[in-house]
C-alpha positions in Angstrom: -112.9 132.9 38.2 -111.7 136.5 38.0 -114.1 139.4 37.9 -114.3 141.6 34.9 -112.4 144.9 35.5 -112.2 148.3 34.0 -109.6 148.2 31.4 -106.5 150.6 31.8 -106.8 151.6 28.2 -110.5 152.7 28.6 -110.4 153.9 32.3 -111.7 157.4 31.3 -114.6 156.2 29.3 -118.3 155.7 30.1 -119.3 152.6 32.0 -122.4 150.8 33.2 -121.5 149.5 36.7 -123.4 147.3 39.2 -122.4 147.1 42.8 -124.1 144.2 44.8 -124.2 143.7 48.5 -122.8 140.3 49.6 -125.3 137.6 49.9 -127.8 139.9 48.1 -128.8 141.1 51.6 -131.4 143.9 51.7 -129.2 146.4 53.3 -130.4 149.7 52.0 -134.0 149.8 53.1 -133.5 151.2 56.5 -131.4 153.5 58.7 -130.6 156.2 56.1 -128.2 153.9 54.2 -129.3 155.2 50.9 -128.0 158.5 52.1 -124.5 157.0 52.5 -124.5 156.2 48.9 -126.0 159.5 47.8 -123.5 161.5 49.9 -120.5 159.6 48.4 -121.7 160.2 44.8 -122.4 163.8 45.4 -118.8 164.2 46.8 -117.3 162.3 43.9 -119.2 164.5 41.5 -118.2 167.7 43.2 -114.6 166.8 44.2 -113.3 163.8 42.1 -114.4 164.6 38.5 -117.1 162.0 38.4 -119.7 162.3 35.8 -123.0 160.5 36.7 -125.4 160.0 33.8 -127.8 157.5 35.4 -128.3 155.6 38.5 -130.7 153.5 40.6 -130.4 152.4 44.2 -132.2 149.1 44.9 -132.5 147.3 48.2 -129.3 145.2 47.8 -127.6 146.7 44.7 -127.0 149.9 42.7 -126.6 150.6 39.0 -124.6 153.5 37.8 -123.7 155.0 34.3 -120.6 157.0 34.9 -117.3 158.4 33.5 -114.4 159.8 35.3 -110.7 160.4 34.5 -110.1 157.3 36.6 -113.2 155.0 36.8 -111.2 152.3 38.4 -110.1 154.7 41.1 -113.7 155.9 41.6 -114.9 152.3 42.1 -112.2 151.6 44.7 -112.8 154.8 46.6 -116.6 154.6 46.5 -116.6 151.1 47.8 -114.0 151.7 50.5 -115.8 154.8 51.7 -119.2 153.4 51.6 -118.0 150.2 53.3 -116.6 152.3 56.3 -119.8 154.3 56.6 -122.0 151.2 56.3 -120.0 149.5 59.0 -120.5 152.4 61.3 -124.1 152.7 60.6 -124.7 148.9 61.1 -122.6 148.9 64.3 -124.9 151.5 65.7 -128.2 150.3 64.4 -128.2 146.5 63.8 -124.9 145.1 65.2 -126.3 141.6 65.1 -126.1 141.4 61.3 -122.5 142.5 61.0 -121.4 138.9 61.2 -123.1 138.3 57.8 -120.4 140.4 56.2 -117.2 138.9 57.9 -114.9 137.3 55.4 -112.5 134.4 56.1 -109.8 136.8 57.3 -112.1 138.4 59.9 -112.6 141.6 57.8 -116.0 143.1 57.0 -116.9 143.0 53.2 -120.2 144.6 52.3 -119.8 144.8 48.5 -119.3 141.8 46.2 -116.0 141.9 44.5 -117.4 142.2 41.0 -118.7 145.5 39.6 -119.6 144.0 36.2 -118.2 146.9 34.3 -119.7 147.4 30.8 -118.0 149.8 28.5 -120.7 152.0 26.8 -119.5 152.1 23.2 -122.7 152.8 21.3 -125.8 155.1 21.7 -128.0 151.9 21.4 -126.2 150.3 24.3 -126.4 153.5 26.4 -130.2 153.7 25.9 -130.5 149.9 26.8 -128.7 150.4 30.0 -130.6 153.6 30.9 -133.9 151.9 30.3 -132.7 148.9 32.4 -131.7 151.1 35.3 -134.9 153.1 35.3 -137.2 150.1 34.9 -135.5 148.1 37.7 -137.9 149.3 40.5 -140.9 148.9 38.3 -139.8 145.3 37.5 -139.6 144.7 41.1 -143.0 146.2 41.8 -141.7 148.8 44.1 -143.4 151.5 42.0 -145.8 151.6 39.1 -143.7 154.2 37.2 -139.9 154.6 37.0 -140.1 158.3 38.0 -141.9 157.4 41.2 -138.8 155.7 42.6 -136.9 158.4 44.5 -133.5 156.9 44.3 -133.3 157.0 40.6 -132.2 159.4 37.8 -135.6 158.9 36.4 -137.0 160.9 39.3 -136.2 164.6 38.6 -136.9 165.4 42.3 -134.1 163.2 43.6 -131.5 165.1 45.5 -128.7 163.6 43.4 -128.0 165.6 40.2 -127.0 163.8 37.0 -124.9 165.1 34.2 -125.9 165.5 30.6 -124.2 162.8 28.7 -124.4 164.8 25.4 -122.4 167.6 27.0 -119.5 165.4 27.9 
């Protein structure tokens, strides 16, 4: 079964994306791994034209609402860079778990292949996805209120800035 992809015809539009760690392994709860994601997003915002409208980092997946002149290129580059950095981090801190991410060709794969891209075509759909993103840590009982989860666009004190979708 093929994974949904970002359409070439709509590559510069606004998307809701979900990136999931293989085997749903809880990878981001230690050793500054959320910082790897944050640093990559900050770089893409400052250097690659990424517009980040909403996000949440969970223990084994992330959700993003983004636009870019090349959303498919952003996905490719983000996953490639963060995979390299995750590999380095895990090699130094928990080398015994690396084998969980070996594929049949002996290569390390940290991200599932699917990104579940959903084109944001209406304001209603945008609000649904932003509410879903922000409610995620609350649904998991990590926090009582969405703005208490640091790694979320709901938290105005998070180090990752978001773009105003209405100015795009």
